[in-house]
DOVO-68643 format. One record per residue: residue number from 1; residue in one letter; y, x, z of N, C-alpha, C in turn. Coordinates in steps of 0.1 Angstrom, whole numbers, plus 5000, padded with zeros to 4 digits. Layout:
BEGIN
{node NUM,"A",{Y,X,Z},{Y,X,Z},{Y,X,Z}}
...
This chain:
BEGIN
{node 1,"X",{4986,5008,5000},{5001,5001,4999},{5011,5010,5001}}
{node 2,"X",{5023,5007,4990},{5034,5013,4989},{5043,5013,5005}}
{node 3,"X",{5046,5021,5011},{5053,5018,5026},{5064,5015,5020}}
{node 4,"X",{5071,5006,5032},{5082,4998,5030},{5094,5005,5031}}
{node 5,"X",{5104,4996,5023},{5116,5004,5021},{5125,5011,5031}}
{node 6,"X",{5123,5004,5044},{5130,5009,5054},{5120,5007,5068}}
{node 7,"X",{5122,5016,5079},{5117,5012,5088},{5118,4998,5095}}
{node 8,"X",{5134,4996,5094},{5136,4983,5102},{5126,4970,5098}}
{node 9,"X",{5121,4969,5086},{5115,4962,5077},{5102,4958,5084}}
{node 10,"X",{5095,4969,5092},{5084,4967,5101},{5087,4963,5115}}
{node 11,"X",{5102,4962,5119},{5103,4958,5134},{5101,4947,5134}}
{node 12,"X",{5092,4940,5146},{5089,4930,5149},{5105,4920,5154}}
{node 13,"X",{5104,4907,5148},{5116,4901,5148},{5109,4887,5148}}
{node 14,"X",{5117,4878,5155},{5120,4862,5150},{5119,4857,5138}}
{node 15,"X",{5124,4864,5128},{5123,4858,5115},{5119,4869,5109}}
{node 16,"X",{5116,4864,5093},{5109,4868,5083},{5120,4879,5074}}
{node 17,"X",{5131,4875,5072},{5139,4878,5063},{5152,4882,5065}}
{node 18,"X",{5156,4894,5065},{5172,4898,5067},{5175,4902,5055}}
{node 19,"X",{5188,4904,5055},{5197,4909,5042},{5188,4919,5035}}
{node 20,"X",{5186,4931,5040},{5181,4940,5034},{5168,4936,5027}}
{node 21,"X",{5162,4931,5030},{5147,4921,5023},{5152,4915,5010}}
{node 22,"X",{5166,4907,5014},{5167,4898,5004},{5176,4905,4994}}
{node 23,"X",{5183,4916,4996},{5188,4925,4986},{5174,4926,4976}}
{node 24,"X",{5166,4933,4981},{5152,4936,4974},{5145,4924,4963}}
{node 25,"X",{5146,4912,4971},{5144,4902,4963},{5152,4896,4951}}
{node 26,"X",{5162,4898,4954},{5175,4896,4945},{5175,4905,4932}}
{node 27,"X",{5171,4919,4936},{5169,4927,4929},{5159,4926,4917}}
{node 28,"X",{5148,4922,4921},{5136,4919,4914},{5135,4906,4903}}
{node 29,"X",{5146,4897,4908},{5150,4887,4899},{5158,4891,4887}}
{node 30,"X",{5171,4899,4895},{5178,4903,4881},{5171,4915,4874}}
{node 31,"X",{5163,4923,4875},{5153,4929,4871},{5147,4922,4859}}
{node 32,"X",{5143,4911,4860},{5132,4903,4853},{5146,4898,4843}}
{node 33,"X",{5154,4894,4847},{5166,4892,4841},{5172,4900,4827}}
{node 34,"X",{5174,4915,4834},{5177,4923,4824},{5162,4928,4814}}
{node 35,"X",{5152,4921,4818},{5141,4925,4807},{5141,4912,4799}}
{node 36,"X",{5144,4901,4804},{5142,4891,4796},{5155,4880,4796}}
{node 37,"X",{5162,4883,4787},{5176,4875,4788},{5179,4862,4786}}
{node 38,"X",{5165,4853,4785},{5163,4840,4777},{5164,4833,4796}}
{node 39,"X",{5162,4842,4802},{5157,4834,4817},{5174,4829,4821}}
{node 40,"X",{5175,4815,4827},{5187,4811,4830},{5191,4813,4842}}
{node 41,"X",{5202,4810,4847},{5203,4810,4861},{5198,4802,4869}}
{node 42,"X",{5196,4791,4865},{5186,4780,4871},{5175,4786,4873}}
{node 43,"X",{5169,4792,4866},{5155,4795,4867},{5152,4809,4877}}
{node 44,"X",{5165,4815,4875},{5166,4826,4882},{5166,4824,4899}}
{node 45,"X",{5175,4814,4901},{5180,4812,4915},{5163,4805,4917}}
{node 46,"X",{5158,4795,4912},{5146,4789,4919},{5132,4800,4919}}
{node 47,"X",{5137,4813,4909},{5123,4824,4914},{5129,4830,4926}}
{node 48,"X",{5139,4833,4929},{5144,4836,4943},{5141,4828,4953}}
{node 49,"X",{5145,4818,4952},{5137,4806,4962},{5124,4808,4966}}
{node 50,"X",{5118,4805,4957},{5102,4806,4958},{5097,4823,4962}}
{node 51,"X",{5107,4832,4960},{5100,4842,4964},{5103,4845,4979}}
{node 52,"X",{5112,4840,4985},{5117,4840,4999},{5104,4830,5006}}
{node 53,"X",{5102,4820,5001},{5091,4808,5007},{5077,4816,5006}}
{node 54,"X",{5076,4823,4997},{5064,4828,4994},{5060,4838,5009}}
{node 55,"X",{5068,4848,5012},{5068,4854,5024},{5062,4847,5036}}
{node 56,"X",{5067,4833,5036},{5059,4828,5048},{5047,4823,5046}}
{node 57,"X",{5047,4823,5033},{5029,4818,5030},{5020,4832,5033}}
{node 58,"X",{5025,4840,5028},{5019,4856,5033},{5018,4859,5043}}
{node 59,"X",{5026,4855,5052},{5024,4855,5069},{5015,4843,5074}}
{node 60,"X",{5011,4831,5068},{5004,4824,5072},{4990,4827,5066}}
{node 61,"X",{4992,4831,5055},{4977,4834,5051},{4972,4847,5060}}
{node 62,"X",{4978,4858,5061},{4975,4868,5069},{4970,4865,5085}}
{node 63,"X",{4975,4856,5090},{4973,4852,5103},{4963,4842,5104}}
{node 64,"X",{4958,4837,5095},{4948,4826,5093},{4935,4833,5093}}
{node 65,"X",{4936,4847,5089},{4925,4855,5089},{4915,4854,5101}}
{node 66,"X",{4921,4853,5112},{4916,4851,5126},{4905,4840,5127}}
{node 67,"X",{4905,4832,5122},{4896,4821,5121},{4881,4826,5116}}
{node 68,"X",{4884,4827,5100},{4872,4835,5092},{4864,4844,5098}}
{node 69,"X",{4872,4855,5104},{4864,4868,5112},{4857,4863,5123}}
{node 70,"X",{4864,4853,5134},{4859,4851,5141},{4845,4840,5138}}
{node 71,"X",{4844,4835,5128},{4835,4826,5124},{4823,4838,5118}}
{node 72,"X",{4826,4849,5111},{4819,4857,5108},{4811,4867,5122}}
{node 73,"X",{4817,4866,5128},{4811,4875,5141},{4799,4861,5150}}
{node 74,"X",{4803,4852,5147},{4796,4840,5153},{4784,4843,5143}}
{node 75,"X",{4784,4837,5131},{4771,4839,5120},{4762,4852,5121}}
{node 76,"X",{4771,4864,5122},{4760,4873,5128},{4754,4878,5137}}
{node 77,"X",{4757,4871,5148},{4753,4868,5163},{4741,4859,5158}}
{node 78,"X",{4743,4849,5154},{4732,4840,5154},{4720,4846,5143}}
{node 79,"X",{4725,4854,5133},{4715,4858,5125},{4705,4868,5133}}
{node 80,"X",{4713,4878,5140},{4703,4888,5153},{4695,4882,5157}}
{node 81,"X",{4700,4870,5164},{4690,4865,5175},{4679,4856,5165}}
{node 82,"X",{4682,4853,5154},{4668,4847,5144},{4662,4856,5139}}
{node 83,"X",{4662,4869,5141},{4655,4880,5133},{4640,4876,5141}}
{node 84,"X",{4627,4886,5131},{4616,4879,5132},{4612,4889,5149}}
{node 85,"X",{4616,4900,5148},{4617,4908,5164},{4628,4913,5167}}
{node 86,"X",{4638,4903,5177},{4649,4908,5177},{4650,4916,5189}}
{node 87,"X",{4658,4927,5192},{4660,4931,5204},{4669,4925,5213}}
{node 88,"X",{4666,4933,5225},{4673,4925,5239},{4688,4925,5237}}
{node 89,"X",{4695,4936,5227},{4711,4935,5224},{4711,4919,5215}}
{node 90,"X",{4704,4919,5205},{4703,4907,5196},{4700,4895,5203}}
{node 91,"X",{4693,4897,5214},{4693,4880,5220},{4706,4882,5229}}
{node 92,"X",{4709,4888,5234},{4721,4890,5245},{4733,4901,5243}}
{node 93,"X",{4740,4894,5232},{4749,4905,5226},{4763,4902,5232}}
{node 94,"X",{4774,4912,5234},{4787,4908,5240},{4791,4898,5231}}
{node 95,"X",{4798,4887,5237},{4803,4877,5232},{4817,4876,5230}}
{node 96,"X",{4824,4882,5237},{4843,4884,5240},{4845,4881,5225}}
{node 97,"X",{4843,4889,5216},{4848,4885,5199},{4847,4870,5197}}
{node 98,"X",{4832,4869,5197},{4830,4850,5191},{4839,4841,5199}}
{node 99,"X",{4841,4843,5214},{4848,4833,5219},{4861,4838,5223}}
{node 100,"X",{4868,4846,5212},{4881,4847,5216},{4890,4835,5217}}
{node 101,"X",{4902,4833,5225},{4906,4821,5227},{4919,4821,5212}}
{node 102,"X",{4920,4832,5207},{4933,4828,5196},{4925,4821,5185}}
{node 103,"X",{4915,4823,5184},{4909,4815,5169},{4909,4801,5171}}
{node 104,"X",{4905,4797,5183},{4905,4780,5183},{4922,4777,5186}}
{node 105,"X",{4929,4785,5193},{4941,4782,5192},{4951,4778,5180}}
{node 106,"X",{4946,4786,5171},{4953,4783,5158},{4947,4776,5150}}
{node 107,"X",{4931,4772,5152},{4925,4766,5144},{4927,4749,5146}}
{node 108,"X",{4932,4745,5159},{4934,4733,5163},{4948,4734,5165}}
{node 109,"X",{4958,4740,5160},{4971,4738,5159},{4972,4728,5149}}
{node 110,"X",{4978,4716,5150},{4982,4708,5139},{4989,4712,5125}}
{node 111,"X",{5002,4719,5135},{5011,4724,5122},{5006,4736,5114}}
{node 112,"X",{5000,4743,5121},{4996,4755,5114},{4985,4750,5103}}
{node 113,"X",{4978,4741,5107},{4965,4736,5098},{4972,4728,5087}}
{node 114,"X",{4983,4722,5090},{4988,4712,5077},{4995,4724,5067}}
{node 115,"X",{5005,4734,5078},{5008,4743,5067},{4999,4750,5056}}
{node 116,"X",{4990,4757,5060},{4978,4762,5053},{4969,4752,5041}}
{node 117,"X",{4972,4738,5048},{4967,4732,5036},{4978,4727,5026}}
{node 118,"X",{4987,4727,5030},{4998,4720,5021},{5002,4732,5009}}
{node 119,"X",{4998,4745,5016},{5001,4758,5009},{4989,4763,5001}}
{node 120,"X",{4977,4756,5002},{4964,4760,4997},{4959,4776,4997}}
{node 121,"X",{4962,4776,5013},{4958,4790,5017},{4944,4791,5027}}
{node 122,"X",{4935,4800,5022},{4923,4799,5029},{4916,4812,5025}}
{node 123,"X",{4906,4818,5029},{4897,4829,5028},{4884,4826,5023}}
{node 124,"X",{4882,4812,5018},{4868,4811,5012},{4860,4818,5002}}
{node 125,"X",{4868,4822,4992},{4866,4833,4983},{4865,4846,4988}}
{node 126,"X",{4868,4850,5001},{4870,4864,5001},{4856,4870,5010}}
{node 127,"X",{4843,4865,5007},{4834,4868,5019},{4830,4880,5020}}
{node 128,"X",{4832,4890,5010},{4830,4905,5011},{4839,4911,5015}}
{node 129,"X",{4852,4907,5015},{4863,4911,5022},{4863,4908,5041}}
{node 130,"X",{4860,4900,5042},{4857,4896,5058},{4845,4903,5061}}
{node 131,"X",{4835,4902,5055},{4821,4910,5059},{4827,4925,5059}}
{node 132,"X",{4836,4930,5051},{4836,4946,5054},{4850,4949,5063}}
{node 133,"X",{4856,4941,5066},{4867,4939,5078},{4861,4938,5090}}
{node 134,"X",{4851,4930,5091},{4845,4931,5103},{4834,4940,5107}}
{node 135,"X",{4830,4949,5098},{4819,4959,5093},{4828,4971,5102}}
{node 136,"X",{4841,4973,5096},{4851,4983,5100},{4855,4981,5116}}
{node 137,"X",{4858,4966,5118},{4861,4967,5129},{4851,4969,5144}}
{node 138,"X",{4840,4966,5140},{4831,4966,5149},{4828,4981,5152}}
{node 139,"X",{4832,4993,5143},{4827,5005,5144},{4842,5010,5156}}
{node 140,"X",{4850,5004,5160},{4864,5011,5166},{4860,5011,5180}}
{node 141,"X",{4864,5021,5183},{4866,5024,5199},{4869,5012,5208}}
{node 142,"X",{4882,5010,5204},{4888,4997,5209},{4882,4985,5209}}
{node 143,"X",{4874,4983,5198},{4868,4970,5195},{4854,4967,5209}}
{node 144,"X",{4846,4982,5208},{4837,4981,5218},{4845,4982,5233}}
{node 145,"X",{4856,4989,5235},{4858,4985,5249},{4863,4972,5251}}
{node 146,"X",{4869,4966,5238},{4874,4949,5242},{4857,4942,5243}}
{node 147,"X",{4849,4943,5236},{4833,4939,5243},{4830,4940,5254}}
{node 148,"X",{4832,4949,5262},{4827,4950,5274},{4836,4944,5285}}
{node 149,"X",{4850,4941,5284},{4857,4935,5289},{4855,4923,5301}}
{node 150,"X",{4855,4923,5311},{4853,4912,5324},{4865,4905,5324}}
{node 151,"X",{4860,4893,5327},{4873,4884,5329},{4884,4885,5318}}
{node 152,"X",{4880,4884,5305},{4886,4886,5292},{4896,4874,5293}}
{node 153,"X",{4911,4877,5286},{4922,4867,5287},{4927,4865,5275}}
{node 154,"X",{4936,4858,5271},{4942,4855,5258},{4949,4866,5258}}
{node 155,"X",{4957,4873,5265},{4966,4886,5261},{4953,4896,5257}}
{node 156,"X",{4941,4894,5262},{4933,4907,5256},{4928,4903,5242}}
{node 157,"X",{4927,4891,5242},{4923,4887,5227},{4936,4889,5216}}
{node 158,"X",{4945,4886,5222},{4956,4887,5214},{4961,4906,5211}}
{node 159,"X",{4960,4912,5222},{4959,4928,5219},{4949,4933,5209}}
{node 160,"X",{4939,4929,5209},{4927,4931,5199},{4933,4929,5183}}
{node 161,"X",{4937,4915,5183},{4943,4914,5170},{4953,4919,5166}}
{node 162,"X",{4959,4926,5176},{4972,4932,5170},{4966,4950,5167}}
{node 163,"X",{4955,4954,5174},{4951,4963,5167},{4943,4961,5154}}
{node 164,"X",{4936,4951,5153},{4930,4948,5139},{4939,4946,5128}}
{node 165,"X",{4953,4939,5131},{4964,4939,5117},{4969,4948,5116}}
{node 166,"X",{4972,4959,5129},{4978,4968,5127},{4968,4981,5120}}
{node 167,"X",{4955,4983,5124},{4949,4995,5117},{4941,4992,5108}}
{node 168,"X",{4936,4980,5107},{4927,4975,5094},{4932,4969,5082}}
{node 169,"X",{4944,4966,5080},{4953,4957,5071},{4961,4967,5063}}
{node 170,"X",{4968,4978,5072},{4975,4987,5061},{4968,4997,5054}}
{node 171,"X",{4972,5000,5039},{4967,5011,5034},{4950,5005,5034}}
{node 172,"X",{4946,4993,5033},{4936,4988,5029},{4935,4986,5012}}
{node 173,"X",{4928,4987,5001},{4927,4986,4993},{4922,4973,4986}}
{node 174,"X",{4913,4965,4996},{4907,4954,4996},{4916,4941,4996}}
{node 175,"X",{4925,4948,5010},{4932,4934,5018},{4943,4934,5004}}
{node 176,"X",{4950,4944,5001},{4962,4949,4991},{4954,4937,4979}}
{node 177,"X",{4945,4941,4972},{4937,4932,4962},{4936,4918,4965}}
{node 178,"X",{4933,4919,4975},{4934,4900,4980},{4945,4894,4978}}
{node 179,"X",{4955,4902,4988},{4970,4895,4988},{4978,4897,4972}}
{node 180,"X",{4972,4904,4964},{4984,4908,4949},{4972,4897,4940}}
{node 181,"X",{4962,4892,4943},{4959,4883,4935},{4958,4870,4937}}
{node 182,"X",{4964,4865,4950},{4969,4854,4948},{4985,4850,4948}}
{node 183,"X",{4992,4859,4946},{5006,4859,4941},{5013,4872,4940}}
{node 184,"X",{5021,4867,4928},{5029,4878,4925},{5041,4882,4930}}
{node 185,"X",{5044,4873,4941},{5054,4877,4946},{5049,4883,4960}}
{node 186,"X",{5037,4885,4963},{5032,4891,4977},{5032,4904,4973}}
{node 187,"X",{5033,4912,4960},{5033,4926,4961},{5045,4934,4970}}
{node 188,"X",{5041,4943,4974},{5051,4951,4981},{5057,4942,4993}}
{node 189,"X",{5048,4931,4998},{5053,4925,5011},{5047,4926,5020}}
{node 190,"X",{5036,4929,5019},{5025,4930,5029},{5031,4932,5041}}
{node 191,"X",{5037,4946,5042},{5043,4953,5053},{5051,4944,5063}}
{node 192,"X",{5060,4938,5056},{5069,4931,5067},{5063,4916,5067}}
{node 193,"X",{5055,4912,5061},{5048,4899,5066},{5038,4904,5079}}
{node 194,"X",{5033,4911,5078},{5022,4919,5090},{5032,4920,5101}}
{node 195,"X",{5044,4925,5101},{5056,4925,5109},{5056,4912,5116}}
{node 196,"X",{5057,4901,5110},{5060,4886,5113},{5045,4883,5122}}
{node 197,"X",{5037,4886,5117},{5023,4882,5123},{5023,4888,5136}}
{node 198,"X",{5025,4904,5136},{5025,4908,5149},{5035,4904,5161}}
{node 199,"X",{5048,4901,5156},{5055,4894,5165},{5053,4877,5169}}
{node 200,"X",{5043,4870,5162},{5037,4859,5168},{5028,4862,5175}}
{node 201,"X",{5022,4872,5175},{5009,4876,5185},{5014,4877,5194}}
{node 202,"X",{5027,4882,5200},{5035,4888,5211},{5035,4872,5216}}
{node 203,"X",{5043,4866,5208},{5046,4853,5214},{5037,4841,5221}}
{node 204,"X",{5024,4844,5210},{5014,4838,5217},{5010,4841,5230}}
{node 205,"X",{5006,4858,5230},{5005,4863,5243},{5014,4857,5252}}
{node 206,"X",{5028,4855,5253},{5035,4851,5264},{5032,4841,5262}}
{node 207,"X",{5035,4829,5256},{5035,4816,5258},{5025,4809,5257}}
{node 208,"X",{5014,4814,5250},{5004,4807,5250},{4999,4797,5240}}
{node 209,"X",{5013,4796,5227},{5011,4783,5216},{5017,4797,5205}}
{node 210,"X",{5014,4789,5192},{5019,4795,5180},{5030,4787,5177}}
{node 211,"X",{5040,4792,5177},{5054,4786,5168},{5059,4793,5153}}
{node 212,"X",{5059,4788,5145},{5066,4791,5128},{5078,4800,5133}}
{node 213,"X",{5080,4813,5129},{5089,4819,5130},{5101,4815,5120}}
{node 214,"X",{5114,4816,5120},{5125,4811,5113},{5121,4820,5097}}
{node 215,"X",{5128,4815,5090},{5126,4822,5078},{5136,4834,5074}}
{node 216,"X",{5149,4829,5077},{5159,4838,5077},{5165,4842,5089}}
{node 217,"X",{5171,4854,5089},{5175,4862,5102},{5188,4849,5105}}
{node 218,"X",{5198,4843,5096},{5205,4834,5102},{5199,4824,5107}}
{node 219,"X",{5189,4818,5102},{5183,4809,5114},{5179,4811,5123}}
{node 220,"X",{5174,4821,5125},{5170,4824,5140},{5179,4824,5147}}
{node 221,"X",{5193,4833,5143},{5204,4834,5155},{5210,4820,5156}}
{node 222,"X",{5213,4811,5146},{5216,4798,5149},{5208,4791,5158}}
{node 223,"X",{5194,4794,5159},{5185,4786,5168},{5185,4792,5184}}
{node 224,"X",{5190,4801,5184},{5196,4809,5198},{5209,4806,5199}}
{node 225,"X",{5217,4795,5193},{5228,4790,5198},{5240,4799,5193}}
{node 226,"X",{5237,4811,5185},{5249,4817,5176},{5255,4808,5166}}
{node 227,"X",{5271,4807,5171},{5278,4800,5159},{5284,4809,5147}}
{node 228,"X",{5292,4804,5140},{5294,4810,5130},{5289,4823,5123}}
{node 229,"X",{5277,4817,5122},{5267,4827,5114},{5264,4825,5100}}
{node 230,"X",{5266,4831,5088},{5263,4829,5075},{5252,4829,5072}}
{node 231,"X",{5249,4822,5062},{5237,4819,5058},{5230,4829,5049}}
{node 232,"X",{5217,4835,5053},{5212,4842,5046},{5210,4840,5031}}
{node 233,"X",{5205,4824,5033},{5202,4821,5020},{5209,4820,5008}}
{node 234,"X",{5225,4813,5014},{5236,4815,5005},{5238,4828,5001}}
{node 235,"X",{5238,4838,5010},{5244,4853,5007},{5233,4856,4998}}
{node 236,"X",{5222,4854,4995},{5211,4859,4983},{5217,4851,4973}}
{node 237,"X",{5216,4840,4972},{5218,4831,4961},{5232,4835,4951}}
{node 238,"X",{5241,4836,4962},{5255,4840,4958},{5255,4853,4953}}
{node 239,"X",{5248,4863,4957},{5246,4877,4951},{5241,4876,4938}}
{node 240,"X",{5229,4870,4937},{5222,4869,4923},{5232,4860,4915}}
{node 241,"X",{5240,4851,4917},{5248,4844,4909},{5256,4851,4902}}
{node 242,"X",{5264,4860,4914},{5273,4871,4911},{5270,4880,4900}}
{node 243,"X",{5260,4888,4902},{5258,4896,4892},{5248,4891,4882}}
{node 244,"X",{5243,4881,4882},{5238,4875,4867},{5247,4872,4860}}
{node 245,"X",{5260,4865,4866},{5271,4863,4856},{5279,4869,4851}}
{node 246,"X",{5279,4883,4857},{5286,4895,4851},{5279,4907,4847}}
{node 247,"X",{5266,4904,4846},{5257,4915,4842},{5262,4921,4830}}
{node 248,"X",{5264,4918,4817},{5273,4925,4805},{5282,4934,4809}}
{node 249,"X",{5291,4928,4817},{5304,4935,4821},{5299,4945,4830}}
{node 250,"X",{5290,4945,4841},{5285,4953,4846},{5277,4967,4842}}
{node 251,"X",{5270,4962,4827},{5261,4969,4822},{5267,4978,4813}}
{node 252,"X",{5284,4973,4809},{5291,4981,4802},{5298,4989,4809}}
{node 253,"X",{5301,4989,4822},{5308,4997,4830},{5297,5009,4831}}
{node 254,"X",{5287,5010,4836},{5276,5022,4838},{5275,5028,4825}}
{node 255,"X",{5272,5019,4812},{5270,5028,4801},{5285,5038,4798}}
{node 256,"X",{5296,5032,4798},{5308,5037,4793},{5312,5048,4805}}
{node 257,"X",{5305,5051,4816},{5309,5060,4827},{5297,5072,4825}}
{node 258,"X",{5292,5072,4815},{5283,5082,4817},{5282,5088,4800}}
{node 259,"X",{5277,5101,4797},{5277,5106,4785},{5267,5100,4777}}
{node 260,"X",{5269,5102,4763},{5259,5095,4754},{5244,5102,4755}}
{node 261,"X",{5245,5112,4757},{5233,5119,4760},{5225,5112,4774}}
{node 262,"X",{5232,5111,4785},{5228,5103,4796},{5224,5088,4791}}
{node 263,"X",{5232,5081,4789},{5234,5066,4783},{5218,5063,4776}}
{node 264,"X",{5213,5073,4768},{5201,5069,4763},{5191,5070,4773}}
{node 265,"X",{5193,5078,4784},{5180,5081,4792},{5181,5070,4806}}
{node 266,"X",{5193,5062,4805},{5194,5051,4817},{5179,5044,4818}}
{node 267,"X",{5176,5042,4832},{5169,5034,4835},{5175,5020,4838}}
{node 268,"X",{5166,5008,4833},{5166,4999,4836},{5171,4991,4851}}
{node 269,"X",{5163,4999,4858},{5162,4997,4869},{5176,5002,4879}}
{node 270,"X",{5181,5012,4876},{5194,5021,4878},{5206,5013,4875}}
{node 271,"X",{5203,5007,4863},{5217,4993,4861},{5214,4986,4865}}
{node 272,"X",{5204,4975,4872},{5203,4967,4878},{5208,4965,4896}}
{node 273,"X",{5204,4980,4896},{5207,4982,4912},{5222,4985,4913}}
{node 274,"X",{5230,4988,4903},{5243,4992,4903},{5249,4980,4902}}
{node 275,"X",{5246,4973,4890},{5251,4960,4889},{5253,4949,4901}}
{node 276,"X",{5240,4950,4911},{5239,4944,4925},{5249,4950,4932}}
{node 277,"X",{5250,4962,4934},{5259,4968,4941},{5277,4966,4939}}
{node 278,"X",{5278,4965,4925},{5294,4960,4920},{5294,4945,4925}}
{node 279,"X",{5285,4939,4922},{5287,4923,4925},{5290,4923,4940}}
{node 280,"X",{5280,4930,4949},{5284,4926,4964},{5297,4932,4969}}
{node 281,"X",{5302,4945,4963},{5313,4948,4966},{5323,4940,4964}}
{node 282,"X",{5324,4931,4950},{5334,4926,4943},{5333,4913,4954}}
{node 283,"X",{5325,4906,4957},{5322,4892,4959},{5319,4892,4975}}
{node 284,"X",{5318,4901,4984},{5316,4901,4999},{5324,4912,5003}}
{node 285,"X",{5339,4911,5003},{5347,4921,5005},{5344,4924,5023}}
{node 286,"X",{5335,4915,5030},{5338,4919,5043},{5328,4929,5049}}
{node 287,"X",{5318,4928,5038},{5306,4938,5040},{5313,4953,5036}}
{node 288,"X",{5314,4960,5048},{5318,4976,5042},{5313,4983,5033}}
{node 289,"X",{5321,4991,5021},{5317,4994,5012},{5309,5004,5011}}
{node 290,"X",{5307,5014,5021},{5297,5024,5023},{5283,5016,5025}}
{node 291,"X",{5286,5003,5038},{5272,4999,5039},{5265,4994,5026}}
{node 292,"X",{5274,4987,5017},{5269,4981,5004},{5263,4989,4996}}
{node 293,"X",{5269,5005,4994},{5261,5015,4987},{5251,5020,4993}}
{node 294,"X",{5249,5023,5007},{5238,5031,5012},{5225,5021,5010}}
{node 295,"X",{5227,5006,5012},{5217,4997,5007},{5210,5000,4995}}
{node 296,"X",{5222,4998,4984},{5215,5003,4970},{5209,5016,4969}}
{node 297,"X",{5214,5027,4974},{5207,5039,4973},{5194,5038,4975}}
{node 298,"X",{5194,5033,4988},{5176,5030,4993},{5166,5026,4986}}
{node 299,"X",{5175,5012,4981},{5166,5007,4971},{5160,5015,4959}}
{node 300,"X",{5171,5021,4953},{5170,5031,4942},{5159,5042,4943}}
{node 301,"X",{5159,5049,4957},{5149,5060,4962},{5134,5051,4961}}
{node 302,"X",{5135,5041,4965},{5122,5032,4966},{5116,5028,4952}}
{node 303,"X",{5122,5022,4945},{5117,5015,4934},{5120,5022,4919}}
{node 304,"X",{5127,5034,4917},{5132,5040,4907},{5130,5054,4909}}
{node 305,"X",{5134,5063,4897},{5131,5077,4901},{5134,5087,4911}}
{node 306,"X",{5128,5098,4913},{5133,5106,4928},{5149,5108,4927}}
{node 307,"X",{5154,5110,4914},{5169,5113,4911},{5176,5102,4914}}
{node 308,"X",{5172,5088,4912},{5179,5077,4908},{5187,5077,4922}}
{node 309,"X",{5184,5078,4934},{5190,5077,4951},{5208,5086,4947}}
{node 310,"X",{5205,5097,4943},{5218,5103,4943},{5229,5100,4928}}
{node 311,"X",{5220,5092,4919},{5227,5090,4908},{5232,5075,4915}}
{node 312,"X",{5226,5067,4914},{5235,5052,4922},{5243,5060,4931}}
{node 313,"X",{5241,5066,4939},{5250,5068,4951},{5266,5075,4946}}
{node 314,"X",{5263,5085,4935},{5278,5084,4930},{5280,5078,4920}}
{node 315,"X",{5277,5071,4911},{5283,5061,4903},{5288,5050,4908}}
{node 316,"X",{5280,5041,4918},{5286,5030,4921},{5294,5034,4933}}
{node 317,"X",{5298,5047,4940},{5308,5048,4946},{5320,5047,4939}}
{node 318,"X",{5321,5056,4925},{5332,5060,4916},{5334,5043,4910}}
{node 319,"X",{5328,5037,4907},{5330,5024,4899},{5334,5012,4910}}
{node 320,"X",{5330,5015,4921},{5340,5004,4932},{5353,5010,4935}}
{node 321,"X",{5356,5024,4937},{5369,5028,4940},{5377,5024,4928}}
{node 322,"X",{5370,5026,4912},{5378,5024,4900},{5381,5012,4901}}
{node 323,"X",{5374,5000,4905},{5375,4986,4903},{5387,4983,4917}}
{node 324,"X",{5385,4988,4927},{5397,4986,4941},{5407,4989,4932}}
{node 325,"X",{5410,5002,4926},{5419,5010,4923},{5428,4998,4912}}
{node 326,"X",{5422,4993,4901},{5427,4985,4891},{5430,4975,4896}}
{node 327,"X",{5422,4969,4907},{5428,4955,4914},{5440,4957,4921}}
{node 328,"X",{5445,4968,4929},{5455,4972,4933},{5467,4972,4928}}
{node 329,"X",{5461,4979,4915},{5474,4981,4904},{5481,4967,4896}}
{node 330,"X",{5468,4960,4893},{5470,4946,4890},{5480,4935,4898}}
{node 331,"X",{5478,4940,4913},{5482,4929,4918},{5497,4934,4922}}
{node 332,"X",{5497,4945,4921},{5516,4950,4921},{5524,4948,4912}}
{node 333,"X",{5519,4945,4898},{5523,4939,4887},{5531,4926,4884}}
């Protein structure tokens, strides 16, 4: 799995999408437009909204694996007991995992079940993945320690599943393939969806119940009583609309700012990133320019070439300063 663009993406939070992640989503949609100019703004905005909602679906999909993993363990226990010549361990296995409290908590939660059904999310076609995951989990020292616990609690169950999600899902090709086969929007999103899962597990450990995290950071802040919080959804849609509407103008600015030789070597990725930076600087003056530039430099480092970060940093800074100077001169006339 490609590592996430920033460490902050992994940080546990009461929401799934902050502006850093939203910029990436807007970048991907605008890149699609740069590659397919028949895409309309309405279609682009619809794609952006679908991309955001898909993160919630990936979170639900990942968390829902708790139930099939538990059922796989129970199946293997029964199969071992039914052997022609079962051992003492087969007849009297450690049952902590089979009887963990997290699986029924999720399976019996009506809202969780309705969301899975509405989004058509299940692991029914992933028997080999489930089997392989459980085999890997069984070999871990922390799993064996858990199985030997006396007076096991829900906190112990949650701690175990946090180990499972942390150690078994990251850099797991089988998990990555299963995720990417389900949705084109889930590529590169496994990391921060896992972050949301881990946060939910902490909440369950503390409260004894599951609650769906807010999709946007602004929604979480408003739920905590913070007023005058700008909508993150509106931010992403405004940013895409601004960059979409003036993409040709921004493209020309980039092309006219480099030599003919460099113009022939421009990457579409870099042009899209700079266009977004210009749109943000122009339409969101409340955001410090340096902060805007830093955000898109990091996106360039992750999604473009090794030299793109420096290129985007220098050119975006210059174009924004030129634009500000031109606007100032115009206002004085």
